[in-house]
Structure formats: C-alpha cells, structure tokens
C-alpha positions in Angstrom: 10.1 -51.8 -2.8 11.7 -52.9 0.4 11.6 -50.8 3.5 15.4 -50.2 3.2 15.0 -48.9 -0.4 12.1 -46.7 0.7 14.2 -45.3 3.5 17.1 -44.6 1.0 14.7 -43.0 -1.4 13.2 -40.8 1.3 16.7 -39.8 2.5 17.7 -38.9 -1.1 14.5 -36.8 -1.4 15.2 -35.1 1.9 18.7 -34.3 0.8 17.5 -33.0 -2.6 14.9 -30.8 -0.9 17.6 -29.4 1.4 19.9 -28.8 -1.5 17.1 -27.0 -3.4 16.2 -24.9 -0.4 19.9 -24.0 0.0 20.2 -23.1 -3.6 17.1 -20.9 -3.5 18.4 -19.1 -0.4 21.9 -18.6 -1.9 20.3 -17.2 -5.1 18.8 -14.3 -3.3 21.0 -14.1 -0.2 24.6 -14.9 -1.0 24.8 -13.9 -4.7 23.7 -10.5 -5.8 20.8 -10.3 -8.2 20.1 -7.9 -11.0 16.6 -6.6 -10.2 14.4 -4.3 -12.3 11.7 -2.7 -10.1 8.8 -1.3 -12.2 6.0 0.9 -10.9 3.4 3.3 -12.2 3.7 7.0 -11.8 2.7 7.4 -8.2 3.3 9.8 -5.3 1.3 7.7 -3.0 1.7 4.3 -1.2 3.1 2.4 -4.2 5.8 5.0 -4.9 6.8 5.1 -1.2 6.9 1.3 -1.0 9.0 0.9 -4.1 11.5 3.6 -2.9 11.8 1.9 0.4 12.2 -1.6 -1.1 14.8 -0.2 -3.5 16.9 1.0 -0.6 16.5 -2.3 1.3 17.5 -4.4 -1.7 20.6 -2.3 -2.4 21.6 -2.4 1.3 21.4 -6.2 1.0 23.9 -6.1 -1.9 21.7 -6.4 -4.9 21.9 -4.4 -8.2 18.6 -2.6 -8.4 17.4 -0.5 -11.3 14.0 1.3 -11.3 11.6 2.2 -14.0 8.3 4.2 -14.0 6.2 2.7 -16.8 2.9 4.2 -17.9 0.4 4.1 -20.8 0.9 2.4 -24.1 4.6 2.7 -23.9 4.9 0.5 -20.8 5.5 -2.8 -22.5 8.4 -1.7 -24.8 9.9 0.4 -22.0 9.9 -2.6 -19.6 11.3 -4.9 -22.4 14.1 -2.5 -23.2 15.0 -1.9 -19.5 15.0 -5.6 -18.7 17.4 -6.3 -21.6 19.6 -3.3 -20.9 20.0 -4.1 -17.2 20.3 -7.9 -17.9 17.8 -8.3 -15.1 17.5 -11.6 -13.3 14.2 -10.6 -12.0 11.6 -8.0 -13.1 9.4 -7.0 -10.1 6.4 -5.0 -11.1 3.9 -3.2 -8.8 0.2 -2.7 -9.5 -2.3 -4.3 -11.9 -1.5 -2.4 -15.1 2.3 -2.4 -14.7 2.2 -6.0 -13.6 0.3 -7.1 -16.6 2.6 -5.1 -18.9 5.6 -6.7 -17.3 4.2 -10.2 -17.8 3.7 -9.4 -21.5 7.0 -7.5 -22.0 9.6 -10.1 -20.9 10.3 -13.7 -20.3 12.7 -12.9 -17.4 11.5 -14.1 -14.1 8.5 -11.8 -13.3 7.2 -11.0 -9.9 4.1 -8.9 -9.4 3.0 -7.2 -6.2 -0.7 -6.5 -6.0 -1.5 -3.3 -4.0 -5.2 -2.8 -4.9 -8.2 -4.9 -5.8 -9.3 -5.0 -9.4 -12.2 -2.8 -10.4 -14.5 -3.6 -13.2 -14.1 -6.1 -16.0 -10.8 -4.5 -17.2 -9.3 -5.0 -13.7 -10.4 -8.6 -13.6 -8.8 -9.3 -17.0 -5.5 -7.8 -15.8 -5.5 -9.8 -12.6 -6.3 -13.0 -14.5 -3.4 -12.3 -16.9 -1.0 -11.7 -14.0 -2.2 -14.8 -12.2 -1.6 -17.0 -15.2 1.7 -15.5 -16.4 3.6 -14.1 -13.5 6.2 -16.5 -11.9 5.2 -15.2 -8.5 2.5 -13.0 -7.2 2.9 -11.1 -3.9 -0.3 -9.7 -2.2 -0.3 -6.8 0.2 -3.3 -8.2 2.0 -4.8 -11.7 2.6 -7.9 -10.6 0.7 -5.7 -9.8 -2.3 -4.0 -13.2 -1.9 -7.3 -15.0 -2.0 -8.2 -13.0 -5.1 -5.0 -13.9 -6.9 -5.3 -17.5 -6.0 -9.0 -17.5 -7.2 -7.9 -16.1 -10.5 -5.4 -19.0 -11.0 -2.1 -17.9 -9.5 -0.2 -21.0 -8.6 2.6 -19.2 -6.8 1.1 -16.5 -4.6 1.9 -15.4 -1.1 1.2 -12.6 1.3 3.9 -10.0 1.4 3.5 -7.1 3.9 3.8 -3.6 2.7 5.5 -1.8 5.6 5.4 2.0 6.1 8.9 3.4 6.5 9.7 4.9 9.9 8.3 8.4 10.3 11.0 11.0 9.5 12.1 13.5 12.2 10.0 16.6 12.4 11.0 19.4 10.1 8.9 22.1 11.8 7.4 22.5 15.3 3.9 21.1 15.6 2.5 24.4 16.7 3.7 26.0 13.5 2.2 23.3 11.4 -1.1 23.6 13.3 -1.1 27.4 12.8 -0.7 26.8 9.0 -3.6 24.3 9.0 -5.8 26.8 10.9 -5.1 29.4 8.3 -5.9 27.1 5.4 -9.1 26.1 7.1 -10.1 29.8 7.8 -9.9 29.3 11.6 -8.8 32.0 14.0 -5.4 31.5 15.5 -6.9 31.0 19.0 -9.6 28.6 17.7 -9.5 25.5 19.9 -11.4 23.1 17.7 -9.9 19.8 16.9 -8.5 19.4 13.4 -9.0 16.3 11.3 -6.7 15.2 8.4 -7.3 12.8 5.5 -4.4 11.7 3.3 -4.7 10.3 -0.2 -5.4 11.0 -3.8 -8.6 12.9 -4.7 -9.9 9.8 -6.5 -13.0 7.6 -6.1 -11.3 4.9 -4.1 -10.6 7.4 -1.2 -14.4 8.2 -1.2 -14.1 11.8 0.0 -17.7 12.2 -1.3 -18.8 10.3 1.7 -16.7 12.4 4.0 -18.3 15.6 2.7 -21.8 14.0 3.0 -20.9 13.2 6.7 -19.9 16.8 7.3 -23.1 18.1 5.7 -25.1 15.8 8.1 -23.2 17.2 11.1 -23.8 20.7 9.8 -27.5 20.2 9.4 -27.9 18.6 12.8 -25.4 20.5 15.0 -24.4 23.6 13.2 -20.7 23.4 14.0 -18.6 21.2 11.7 -15.3 19.6 12.5 -12.6 21.3 10.3 -10.9 18.8 7.9 -7.8 19.2 5.8 -7.2 16.8 2.9 -3.6 16.2 1.8 -3.6 14.9 -1.8 -4.2 15.7 -5.4 -6.3 14.1 -8.1 -9.0 14.2 -10.7 -11.9 14.9 -8.2 -10.5 18.2 -7.0 -12.9 20.4 -8.9 -16.0 18.4 -8.0 -15.0 18.2 -4.3 -14.3 21.9 -4.1 -17.7 22.7 -5.6 -19.4 20.8 -2.8 -17.2 22.4 -0.2 -18.1 25.9 -1.5 -21.8 25.1 -2.0 -22.1 24.1 1.7 -19.5 26.5 3.1 -17.7 23.5 4.7 -14.5 24.1 6.7 -12.5 21.8 4.5 -9.2 22.6 2.9 -7.7 20.7 -0.1 -4.0 21.0 0.6 -2.8 19.4 -2.6 0.2 17.1 -2.7 2.3 17.3 0.5 5.7 16.0 1.3 5.4 16.7 5.0 2.7 14.3 6.0 4.6 13.2 9.1 4.6 16.8 10.3 0.9 17.1 9.6 0.2 14.0 11.6 2.0 15.4 14.6 -0.2 18.5 14.5 -3.7 17.1 14.2 -6.3 15.6 16.5 -8.1 13.2 14.2 -7.0 11.1 11.2 -9.7 10.0 8.8 -9.5 7.2 6.2 -12.8 6.7 4.5 -11.7 4.6 1.5 -13.8 2.0 -0.3 -10.8 -0.3 -0.5 -7.3 -0.5 0.9 -4.7 -3.2 1.2 -2.3 -2.2 3.9 -2.5 1.6 3.8 0.7 3.3 4.6 -0.9 6.6 5.7 -3.0 4.6 8.3 0.1 2.9 9.5 1.8 6.3 9.8 -1.1 7.8 11.7 -1.2 5.0 14.2 2.5 5.1 14.6 2.4 8.9 15.2 -0.1 8.5 18.0 -2.8 10.7 16.5 -5.4 10.9 19.3 -8.4 9.7 17.2 -8.2 7.5 14.1 -11.3 6.8 12.0 -11.0 4.1 9.3 -13.3 2.0 7.2 -13.5 -1.7 7.5 -12.2 -2.6 4.0 -9.5 -4.8 2.5 -6.6 -5.3 4.8 -7.4 -2.5 7.3 -8.6 -4.9 10.0 -5.2 -6.7 9.6 -3.4 -3.4 10.2 -5.6 -2.4 13.2 -5.5 -5.9 14.8 -8.8 -5.5 16.5 -7.6 -2.5 18.6 -9.5 0.1 16.7 -13.3 0.2 16.0 -13.9 0.4 12.2 -16.8 1.8 10.3 -18.6 0.6 7.1 -17.4 2.1 3.9 -19.8 4.5 2.1 -21.8 5.2 5.2 -22.0 9.0 5.9 -24.1 8.4 9.1 -21.5 6.1 10.6 -18.7 8.6 9.6 -20.6 11.5 11.1 -21.0 9.7 14.4 -17.3 8.8 14.4 -16.3 12.4 13.8 -18.5 13.6 16.8 -17.4 10.8 19.2 -15.0 11.6 22.0 -11.4 10.5 21.2 -10.1 7.6 23.1 -6.5 7.3 24.4 -4.2 6.4 21.5 -2.9 2.9 21.4 0.9 2.5 21.5 3.2 -0.3 20.3 1.7 -0.8 16.8 5.1 -1.8 15.4 5.2 -4.8 17.7 1.9 -6.1 16.1 3.0 -5.6 12.5 5.5 -7.4 10.2 8.7 -5.4 10.0 11.0 -4.4 7.2 12.9 -7.6 7.5 9.7 -9.6 6.9 8.9 -7.4 3.9 12.4 -8.0 2.4 12.4 -11.8 3.2 9.1 -12.3 1.4 10.4 -10.4 -1.7 13.7 -12.4 -1.8 11.8 -15.6 -1.4 9.8 -14.8 -4.5 12.9 -13.9 -6.4 14.9 -17.0 -5.4 12.1 -19.4 -6.3 13.3 -19.0 -9.9 16.3 -21.2 -9.1 14.1 -24.1 -8.1 13.4 -26.9 -10.6 10.2 -26.9 -12.7 8.7 -24.7 -15.4 7.7 -21.1 -14.7 4.1 -20.2 -14.1 3.6 -18.5 -17.4 3.6 -20.2 -20.8 
C-alpha cells in the first residue's frame, strides 16, 4: 500500500472513530434513554446510591424506572420490568441482583459491583457477571481488578459518591443528649461519644469492636461509650456480649438521621472487614467528626487519600489503641480530593452509551 493510501485509510479510520465516539455520546447525552435500575432490598449504601443516581439520571432527562429484586423471584421480576418499561439499559447493583439481571434479559446490561465476593457462591456470581454483562462498573479499583481477573472485557472504575449531607433537623446538643440517654450516661457526663454506622452483619465486624472495648475495660476500667446505628442479623449475639460485659454500647437500630448523629459525636468508627467506597465514611469525613477510625480494607485508602492513619481489619489491639488515642484536628476539604457527582454520572452514561458502538455484546 502506498503512503498516500495509508494516509487515506488512517484518515477514514480517524473519522470513523470520531463518528462512533459522537454516536456514543449522543446516545446517552442528547437522546433520552429508558433505564431500569435494579437493586437489592437495602437501607444502606447501595440503596442510597441508587436513589441518588435515579435523581441524577432523571435530572439529565432520562426515563428511569426502579425495581427492588430479591430472592428466587428476581429473574422473572427483572424480565417483566425490562419488557414493560421497554428499557434500553438494565443497570443492576450488587452481585446477586447483577447476576439475576444478566440471566433475565438480553437488553444491554450494566452491573455495578459494590462489594467483594465471599465464598465460592460469590465467586460464581462474579464470574457470571464478568462473562455476561455488557459493562461492569466497580466502586473501587480493587473490585475493578477482581472483575477483570474474572474475565470482564468491559470493566471500569465508577465512583460511588455520598450525597451532600442534609441540613440539620435537630440541634446537636439535643441529639447528643439522646445518645447519652441511650448509652446510660448522666446528662453532665463529659466523655467523648463514638458512633459506628452499618448493618449488624459480619462484614461490619462489630465483634472486633466489642473485643477492643473489652480490652480497654480490662486494662483501664473506663470504656469509651459507643452507639451503633444499624439493624441486622447479629443484633441478638452482639447484645448478649454487651450485656455479659456491661459495655456502654447502645444498638440504636436503623436510623434515618445519620447526618444529625455525625454532628453530635466525637469519634466515628468503621471496623469493617471489607468496603468499596463507604458512604458513611465519606459522610463522617465531610461532617468534620473530630476523630475518624477506619480499617485499611478495599477502597478505604482511596477515600482517605493518605490523610488518615488506617488500622488493620480484625485487630482488636489496634482498634483499642485507636479508641484511646488523642483526636487530631479534623481534615477539611475532602470533596476536593474525591470524584464528584458529575464524575459518577459520566461513568454511568459512558457504560450505557457503549451499547451504540459496533461489535457484539460481552455476553453470549
């Protein structure tokens, strides 16, 4: 081939690439899409994220339907909703719902991974998603590597951004007084109050938190009071340990006023065994809680950007030391370090619009 022909071919390829890129952008930007967002039943981070994403997509002009899919009925429910809504894209969140969506429909399927797989069943679900989803979005770079390692050919990092903290609904002094009452403290007690937020489930590892408090009790007598906002299957077991050791720990149950709680406390504790981009941690940092304790797992180091010392997961000694340490001045300006809502929306729309590019989908 002559150099002139090569130049012409290159120019044609460049033009085609530009046209394809423009078509992909138009598909998600200029022309409204019919989107079905599917999530598990969740009052935690996934639910908050999907609600926020729903609002952003609708504000961008897209037709968004939502579905909570659980259990054995997830596949037929997704199939019916996708047909009824005439969805252009089915966007599922989480391993189980993501796998169900991949099996339920041949519409363009996008899956956002929020948590790492656990056990053989989780690995099977991730492999299915990696092989059959048209696009995989990962809430942390660790999840991105996992998806790619399981065979995903179209996977990318997509930040999960905590919505802005809502305005206070009650004065901080009133909320603090309520917490003191729940913890059995006197109204004039000047002890610092710690708060943990999340489901009472193994991933959040409140067992290690209680072990750390028992160590402090055995060595120092006085124990930092801790409130835990969340509900879950471990409530009975955790309460039994709290009662057996007379720990100043209050299980608050599910709360809708986490922002108010964060403004009234002295220490935020996240002792999870794994997290991607935890919304509660983002909220605590944004709220300026004086002391934040977090485990070095998943995408936590990405969120804290080297500005916060992290502790090993499952280590009660390290957690006990952190609870007793003097608080440092809270760091400000976290939002400037994090991807913003516009980055979150752009990553999602890019995954949707790739369906207009030439070539077969990722699933058979």
